[in-house]
MARSEPA-780465 format. One record per residue (C-alpha): residue number from 1; residue in three letters; x, y, z. Coordinates in Angstrom, 2 decimals. Example, Ala and Ser with C-alpha at 12.3 -4.5 7.8 and 13.67 -1.06 7.14 Angstrom:
! residues 2
{site 1,ALA,{12.30,-4.50,7.80}}
{site 2,SER,{13.67,-1.06,7.14}}
! end
This chain:
! residues 332
{site 1,UNK,{32.58,0.78,-6.10}}
{site 2,UNK,{29.22,1.79,-7.54}}
{site 3,UNK,{28.86,5.39,-8.56}}
{site 4,UNK,{26.96,7.39,-5.96}}
{site 5,UNK,{23.67,8.70,-7.31}}
{site 6,UNK,{23.10,12.42,-6.81}}
{site 7,UNK,{19.87,14.46,-6.85}}
{site 8,UNK,{20.98,16.03,-10.11}}
{site 9,UNK,{20.97,12.59,-11.76}}
{site 10,UNK,{17.19,12.85,-11.51}}
{site 11,UNK,{16.90,16.11,-13.45}}
{site 12,UNK,{15.61,14.48,-16.65}}
{site 13,UNK,{13.12,12.10,-15.03}}
{site 14,UNK,{11.95,14.79,-12.58}}
{site 15,UNK,{11.13,17.11,-15.49}}
{site 16,UNK,{9.30,14.26,-17.20}}
{site 17,UNK,{7.31,13.49,-14.06}}
{site 18,UNK,{6.25,17.13,-13.72}}
{site 19,UNK,{4.77,16.82,-17.21}}
{site 20,UNK,{3.16,13.46,-16.43}}
{site 21,UNK,{1.53,14.86,-13.29}}
{site 22,UNK,{-0.81,16.85,-15.52}}
{site 23,UNK,{-2.39,13.52,-16.50}}
{site 24,UNK,{-3.26,12.51,-12.95}}
{site 25,UNK,{-6.93,12.20,-12.07}}
{site 26,UNK,{-7.84,15.48,-10.42}}
{site 27,UNK,{-10.55,16.01,-7.81}}
{site 28,UNK,{-12.60,17.74,-10.50}}
{site 29,UNK,{-12.32,14.71,-12.78}}
{site 30,UNK,{-13.31,12.38,-9.95}}
{site 31,UNK,{-16.36,14.54,-9.31}}
{site 32,UNK,{-17.28,14.22,-12.98}}
{site 33,UNK,{-17.02,10.42,-12.73}}
{site 34,UNK,{-19.04,10.49,-9.53}}
{site 35,UNK,{-21.80,12.67,-10.97}}
{site 36,UNK,{-21.94,11.05,-14.43}}
{site 37,UNK,{-25.50,10.17,-15.43}}
{site 38,UNK,{-24.59,6.68,-16.65}}
{site 39,UNK,{-21.84,4.16,-16.03}}
{site 40,UNK,{-20.89,4.42,-19.70}}
{site 41,UNK,{-20.38,8.18,-19.31}}
{site 42,UNK,{-18.25,7.61,-16.20}}
{site 43,UNK,{-16.04,5.11,-18.04}}
{site 44,UNK,{-15.69,7.49,-20.99}}
{site 45,UNK,{-14.33,10.21,-18.68}}
{site 46,UNK,{-11.67,7.78,-17.44}}
{site 47,UNK,{-10.84,6.79,-21.01}}
{site 48,UNK,{-10.18,10.45,-21.75}}
{site 49,UNK,{-7.60,10.26,-18.93}}
{site 50,UNK,{-5.83,7.41,-20.69}}
{site 51,UNK,{-7.45,4.39,-19.04}}
{site 52,UNK,{-8.86,1.41,-20.95}}
{site 53,UNK,{-12.55,0.59,-20.81}}
{site 54,UNK,{-13.34,-0.43,-17.23}}
{site 55,UNK,{-16.43,-2.39,-16.25}}
{site 56,UNK,{-17.39,-2.58,-12.57}}
{site 57,UNK,{-19.75,-5.45,-13.43}}
{site 58,UNK,{-16.62,-7.55,-13.96}}
{site 59,UNK,{-14.35,-6.72,-10.99}}
{site 60,UNK,{-11.67,-9.23,-12.00}}
{site 61,UNK,{-11.38,-7.76,-15.50}}
{site 62,UNK,{-11.36,-4.24,-14.07}}
{site 63,UNK,{-8.60,-5.13,-11.61}}
{site 64,UNK,{-6.61,-6.75,-14.41}}
{site 65,UNK,{-6.93,-3.60,-16.53}}
{site 66,UNK,{-5.82,-1.38,-13.64}}
{site 67,UNK,{-2.92,-3.75,-12.93}}
{site 68,UNK,{-1.84,-3.53,-16.56}}
{site 69,UNK,{-1.95,0.28,-16.40}}
{site 70,UNK,{0.11,0.18,-13.22}}
{site 71,UNK,{2.70,-2.15,-14.75}}
{site 72,UNK,{2.97,0.08,-17.81}}
{site 73,UNK,{3.69,3.09,-15.60}}
{site 74,UNK,{6.34,1.27,-13.56}}
{site 75,UNK,{8.00,-0.12,-16.68}}
{site 76,UNK,{7.95,3.27,-18.37}}
{site 77,UNK,{9.61,5.05,-15.45}}
{site 78,UNK,{12.05,2.22,-14.71}}
{site 79,UNK,{13.86,3.01,-17.97}}
{site 80,UNK,{14.77,6.51,-16.76}}
{site 81,UNK,{15.17,5.96,-13.01}}
{site 82,UNK,{18.85,6.15,-11.94}}
{site 83,UNK,{18.16,3.75,-9.05}}
{site 84,UNK,{15.74,0.85,-9.72}}
{site 85,UNK,{15.11,0.38,-5.99}}
{site 86,UNK,{12.70,3.33,-6.07}}
{site 87,UNK,{10.60,1.37,-8.55}}
{site 88,UNK,{10.94,-1.92,-6.69}}
{site 89,UNK,{9.71,-0.37,-3.43}}
{site 90,UNK,{6.24,-0.26,-5.01}}
{site 91,UNK,{6.44,-3.93,-6.03}}
{site 92,UNK,{7.48,-5.39,-2.68}}
{site 93,UNK,{4.01,-5.69,-1.18}}
{site 94,UNK,{2.80,-7.88,-4.04}}
{site 95,UNK,{5.61,-10.40,-3.52}}
{site 96,UNK,{4.60,-10.72,0.14}}
{site 97,UNK,{0.89,-10.86,-0.73}}
{site 98,UNK,{1.59,-13.71,-3.13}}
{site 99,UNK,{3.50,-15.69,-0.50}}
{site 100,UNK,{0.50,-15.33,1.83}}
{site 101,UNK,{-1.83,-16.54,-0.91}}
{site 102,UNK,{0.30,-19.57,-1.81}}
{site 103,UNK,{0.84,-20.69,1.79}}
{site 104,UNK,{-2.84,-20.37,2.69}}
{site 105,UNK,{-3.96,-22.20,-0.44}}
{site 106,UNK,{-1.44,-24.97,0.20}}
{site 107,UNK,{-2.72,-25.37,3.76}}
{site 108,UNK,{-6.28,-25.63,2.45}}
{site 109,UNK,{-5.31,-27.88,-0.47}}
{site 110,UNK,{-6.68,-25.42,-3.03}}
{site 111,UNK,{-5.24,-23.39,-5.88}}
{site 112,UNK,{-3.90,-19.89,-5.12}}
{site 113,UNK,{-4.19,-18.70,-8.73}}
{site 114,UNK,{-7.27,-16.52,-8.26}}
{site 115,UNK,{-5.55,-14.67,-5.41}}
{site 116,UNK,{-2.16,-14.11,-7.05}}
{site 117,UNK,{-1.24,-10.64,-8.30}}
{site 118,UNK,{1.42,-10.50,-10.99}}
{site 119,UNK,{2.77,-7.09,-10.00}}
{site 120,UNK,{5.76,-7.91,-7.80}}
{site 121,UNK,{9.48,-8.17,-8.48}}
{site 122,UNK,{9.13,-11.93,-8.94}}
{site 123,UNK,{6.60,-13.19,-11.53}}
{site 124,UNK,{3.68,-14.72,-9.64}}
{site 125,UNK,{4.00,-18.10,-11.39}}
{site 126,UNK,{7.70,-18.35,-10.50}}
{site 127,UNK,{7.07,-17.40,-6.88}}
{site 128,UNK,{4.24,-19.93,-6.62}}
{site 129,UNK,{6.42,-22.72,-7.99}}
{site 130,UNK,{9.35,-21.85,-5.72}}
{site 131,UNK,{7.18,-21.83,-2.58}}
{site 132,UNK,{5.20,-24.97,-3.43}}
{site 133,UNK,{8.30,-26.94,-4.43}}
{site 134,UNK,{10.34,-25.73,-1.48}}
{site 135,UNK,{13.03,-24.34,-3.81}}
{site 136,UNK,{13.17,-21.06,-1.94}}
{site 137,UNK,{16.76,-20.45,-3.05}}
{site 138,UNK,{15.26,-19.42,-6.41}}
{site 139,UNK,{13.80,-16.33,-4.71}}
{site 140,UNK,{15.61,-13.17,-3.55}}
{site 141,UNK,{17.31,-13.90,-0.21}}
{site 142,UNK,{15.06,-11.69,1.91}}
{site 143,UNK,{11.91,-13.09,0.30}}
{site 144,UNK,{13.10,-16.66,0.73}}
{site 145,UNK,{13.76,-16.08,4.44}}
{site 146,UNK,{10.32,-14.53,4.86}}
{site 147,UNK,{8.59,-17.46,3.13}}
{site 148,UNK,{10.50,-19.99,5.22}}
{site 149,UNK,{9.61,-18.24,8.49}}
{site 150,UNK,{5.94,-17.85,7.54}}
{site 151,UNK,{5.70,-21.53,6.58}}
{site 152,UNK,{7.29,-22.57,9.90}}
{site 153,UNK,{4.83,-20.39,11.82}}
{site 154,UNK,{1.88,-21.81,9.89}}
{site 155,UNK,{3.08,-25.40,10.33}}
{site 156,UNK,{3.65,-25.01,14.08}}
{site 157,UNK,{0.58,-22.94,15.00}}
{site 158,UNK,{-1.94,-23.70,12.20}}
{site 159,UNK,{-2.85,-20.02,12.55}}
{site 160,UNK,{-2.85,-18.10,9.21}}
{site 161,UNK,{-3.08,-14.78,11.06}}
{site 162,UNK,{0.24,-15.38,12.84}}
{site 163,UNK,{1.81,-16.42,9.53}}
{site 164,UNK,{0.57,-13.16,7.99}}
{site 165,UNK,{2.03,-11.21,10.93}}
{site 166,UNK,{5.43,-12.78,10.30}}
{site 167,UNK,{5.27,-11.82,6.62}}
{site 168,UNK,{4.12,-8.28,7.39}}
{site 169,UNK,{7.05,-7.85,9.77}}
{site 170,UNK,{9.48,-9.07,7.13}}
{site 171,UNK,{7.87,-6.81,4.51}}
{site 172,UNK,{8.34,-3.64,6.55}}
{site 173,UNK,{11.85,-4.71,7.56}}
{site 174,UNK,{12.78,-5.07,3.91}}
{site 175,UNK,{11.24,-1.72,3.04}}
{site 176,UNK,{13.21,-0.08,5.85}}
{site 177,UNK,{16.41,-1.80,4.72}}
{site 178,UNK,{15.93,-0.62,1.12}}
{site 179,UNK,{15.29,2.93,2.32}}
{site 180,UNK,{18.43,2.90,4.45}}
{site 181,UNK,{20.52,1.49,1.60}}
{site 182,UNK,{19.40,4.24,-0.78}}
{site 183,UNK,{20.27,6.94,1.75}}
{site 184,UNK,{17.02,8.74,0.90}}
{site 185,UNK,{15.62,10.65,3.89}}
{site 186,UNK,{12.34,11.06,1.99}}
{site 187,UNK,{12.00,7.30,1.45}}
{site 188,UNK,{12.91,6.60,5.08}}
{site 189,UNK,{10.17,9.00,6.15}}
{site 190,UNK,{7.72,7.22,3.86}}
{site 191,UNK,{8.52,3.86,5.46}}
{site 192,UNK,{8.26,5.29,8.98}}
{site 193,UNK,{4.80,6.76,8.45}}
{site 194,UNK,{3.63,3.51,6.84}}
{site 195,UNK,{4.80,1.60,9.92}}
{site 196,UNK,{3.12,4.13,12.21}}
{site 197,UNK,{-0.14,3.75,10.28}}
{site 198,UNK,{0.16,-0.06,10.36}}
{site 199,UNK,{0.71,0.00,14.13}}
{site 200,UNK,{-2.25,2.30,14.69}}
{site 201,UNK,{-4.43,-0.04,12.64}}
{site 202,UNK,{-3.14,-3.03,14.62}}
{site 203,UNK,{-3.90,-1.24,17.90}}
{site 204,UNK,{-7.46,-0.36,16.98}}
{site 205,UNK,{-8.26,-3.76,15.46}}
{site 206,UNK,{-6.78,-5.63,18.43}}
{site 207,UNK,{-8.77,-3.62,20.95}}
{site 208,UNK,{-11.96,-3.96,18.91}}
{site 209,UNK,{-11.52,-7.73,18.87}}
{site 210,UNK,{-11.09,-7.72,22.63}}
{site 211,UNK,{-7.60,-9.20,22.51}}
{site 212,UNK,{-5.10,-8.30,25.20}}
{site 213,UNK,{-1.83,-6.46,25.37}}
{site 214,UNK,{0.28,-9.59,24.92}}
{site 215,UNK,{-1.29,-10.28,21.53}}
{site 216,UNK,{-0.87,-6.62,20.58}}
{site 217,UNK,{2.87,-6.80,21.26}}
{site 218,UNK,{3.17,-9.69,18.81}}
{site 219,UNK,{1.67,-7.71,15.92}}
{site 220,UNK,{3.31,-4.31,16.45}}
{site 221,UNK,{6.21,-3.36,14.20}}
{site 222,UNK,{9.49,-1.66,15.02}}
{site 223,UNK,{10.92,1.14,12.90}}
{site 224,UNK,{8.19,3.75,12.98}}
{site 225,UNK,{8.37,7.30,14.23}}
{site 226,UNK,{6.49,6.12,17.34}}
{site 227,UNK,{8.01,3.16,19.17}}
{site 228,UNK,{6.10,-0.12,19.41}}
{site 229,UNK,{6.39,0.10,23.21}}
{site 230,UNK,{4.66,3.48,23.22}}
{site 231,UNK,{1.85,2.12,21.05}}
{site 232,UNK,{1.43,-0.88,23.36}}
{site 233,UNK,{1.31,1.43,26.38}}
{site 234,UNK,{-1.37,3.56,24.70}}
{site 235,UNK,{-3.37,0.39,24.15}}
{site 236,UNK,{-3.27,-0.35,27.87}}
{site 237,UNK,{-3.99,3.19,29.05}}
{site 238,UNK,{-6.40,4.25,26.32}}
{site 239,UNK,{-4.26,7.33,25.61}}
{site 240,UNK,{-4.64,6.92,21.87}}
{site 241,UNK,{-5.28,10.54,20.98}}
{site 242,UNK,{-2.58,11.83,23.31}}
{site 243,UNK,{0.07,9.62,21.67}}
{site 244,UNK,{-0.80,10.55,18.10}}
{site 245,UNK,{-1.91,14.14,18.75}}
{site 246,UNK,{1.38,15.75,17.64}}
{site 247,UNK,{1.71,13.54,14.54}}
{site 248,UNK,{0.35,13.32,10.99}}
{site 249,UNK,{-1.94,10.53,12.23}}
{site 250,UNK,{-3.86,12.76,14.64}}
{site 251,UNK,{-7.12,12.66,12.66}}
{site 252,UNK,{-6.80,8.90,12.14}}
{site 253,UNK,{-6.26,8.38,15.88}}
{site 254,UNK,{-9.38,10.42,16.67}}
{site 255,UNK,{-11.36,8.27,14.22}}
{site 256,UNK,{-9.78,5.18,15.78}}
{site 257,UNK,{-10.91,6.25,19.23}}
{site 258,UNK,{-14.41,6.69,17.83}}
{site 259,UNK,{-14.25,3.23,16.25}}
{site 260,UNK,{-13.36,1.79,19.65}}
{site 261,UNK,{-16.57,3.32,20.99}}
{site 262,UNK,{-18.54,1.41,18.36}}
{site 263,UNK,{-18.14,3.73,15.39}}
{site 264,UNK,{-17.37,2.52,11.85}}
{site 265,UNK,{-13.89,1.49,10.77}}
{site 266,UNK,{-14.32,2.97,7.28}}
{site 267,UNK,{-13.39,6.53,8.20}}
{site 268,UNK,{-10.51,5.33,10.36}}
{site 269,UNK,{-8.99,3.23,7.57}}
{site 270,UNK,{-9.33,6.08,5.10}}
{site 271,UNK,{-7.63,8.58,7.41}}
{site 272,UNK,{-4.71,6.19,7.96}}
{site 273,UNK,{-4.23,6.02,4.19}}
{site 274,UNK,{-4.66,9.78,3.89}}
{site 275,UNK,{-1.86,10.47,6.37}}
{site 276,UNK,{0.55,8.44,4.22}}
{site 277,UNK,{-0.77,10.14,1.08}}
{site 278,UNK,{-0.31,13.60,2.54}}
{site 279,UNK,{3.31,12.83,3.41}}
{site 280,UNK,{3.99,11.78,-0.17}}
{site 281,UNK,{2.16,14.81,-1.53}}
{site 282,UNK,{5.02,16.88,-0.15}}
{site 283,UNK,{7.12,15.59,-3.04}}
{site 284,UNK,{5.35,18.06,-5.32}}
{site 285,UNK,{7.35,20.87,-3.74}}
{site 286,UNK,{10.72,19.19,-4.41}}
{site 287,UNK,{12.18,20.35,-7.76}}
{site 288,UNK,{14.22,17.22,-8.51}}
{site 289,UNK,{15.61,14.08,-6.94}}
{site 290,UNK,{14.01,10.80,-5.96}}
{site 291,UNK,{11.12,12.45,-4.06}}
{site 292,UNK,{9.13,13.52,-7.17}}
{site 293,UNK,{9.46,9.97,-8.56}}
{site 294,UNK,{8.24,8.40,-5.32}}
{site 295,UNK,{5.46,10.95,-4.95}}
{site 296,UNK,{4.21,10.41,-8.50}}
{site 297,UNK,{4.17,6.62,-8.20}}
{site 298,UNK,{2.33,6.86,-4.88}}
{site 299,UNK,{-0.20,9.27,-6.40}}
{site 300,UNK,{-0.83,6.73,-9.15}}
{site 301,UNK,{-1.35,4.00,-6.53}}
{site 302,UNK,{-3.93,6.21,-4.82}}
{site 303,UNK,{-5.53,6.94,-8.17}}
{site 304,UNK,{-6.05,3.23,-8.93}}
{site 305,UNK,{-7.66,2.80,-5.50}}
{site 306,UNK,{-9.96,5.76,-6.07}}
{site 307,UNK,{-11.03,4.57,-9.52}}
{site 308,UNK,{-12.03,1.25,-8.02}}
{site 309,UNK,{-13.94,2.99,-5.20}}
{site 310,UNK,{-15.74,5.22,-7.73}}
{site 311,UNK,{-16.76,2.50,-10.15}}
{site 312,UNK,{-17.60,-0.18,-7.59}}
{site 313,UNK,{-19.53,2.35,-5.52}}
{site 314,UNK,{-21.54,3.47,-8.55}}
{site 315,UNK,{-22.13,-0.16,-9.52}}
{site 316,UNK,{-23.47,-0.91,-6.03}}
{site 317,UNK,{-25.81,2.08,-6.19}}
{site 318,UNK,{-24.19,3.88,-3.25}}
{site 319,UNK,{-25.10,7.55,-2.75}}
{site 320,UNK,{-22.55,10.01,-4.13}}
{site 321,UNK,{-21.83,11.34,-0.64}}
{site 322,UNK,{-20.91,7.90,0.66}}
{site 323,UNK,{-18.59,7.23,-2.27}}
{site 324,UNK,{-17.02,10.68,-1.91}}
{site 325,UNK,{-16.30,10.08,1.77}}
{site 326,UNK,{-14.33,6.94,0.91}}
{site 327,UNK,{-12.02,8.51,-1.67}}
{site 328,UNK,{-8.37,8.68,-0.58}}
{site 329,UNK,{-6.42,11.91,-0.59}}
{site 330,UNK,{-3.02,12.15,-2.20}}
{site 331,UNK,{-4.22,12.91,-5.73}}
{site 332,UNK,{-3.82,16.32,-7.32}}
! end
């Protein structure tokens, strides 16, 4: 029987993370990047925070550099994490993204290489080969089952959206299973609020597209703090704000209701992300255990997103106020 991991097993890595948190990109630093007189000055500020030279004029190179920084962080912390599943939880989405990319490219008879992201548990090249060759037994069992189902859906319906829905469902199911296996209440809460945010997004997007309740039921996920049935009922009755009023997604639901009246989706999407970020920010008040590790990794994820928003926004000549309004919370 495997030794049960206790909170105290995280004492060393929790202390290390508390020290590493001082290197996170603060709001003040982001303001400096935002208000920098030149792009070169903005990049220099990020270099002082430990990032390589980033060039928004070359988005692919910038994304590759951010991906490398992300991989270095995950690899660094994996060495000291008592349970590797807390590292893998941040890699899962890239495995599922890569399956989507390979299946769509195969259906269109094109190469998926430009869409692949080598940041998952399975190297992108290996996943691509396994899916294209049909040797799915070379993949982790859950991933193989997801790829097989998504391919069947795509073959039978010729609808990439439905194939993506099948993969998204499998992705959240695997996240929930990992959280349950670890026994971490904090991780289970993280998965639940992600599912709630995904369902709220699905509700608003479905209604904006004018699709009916039957379609909505096919895209909603089980396992959130709010049942899929309750979300579907809110879609029929329009009681969006009433359903989410007592939850962390209250502000996002209000923005969603505004989006359904013709308002922009930008604020709504940001507030969905912010609700998840705020949940994870609570890890800062936990002295040790898996929560500080999860919170730090999530803060880094938010940081990479914000750096891209800052540099791409500056490169596009957007006003500082517009860029500022798009920055995600969850950083220090």
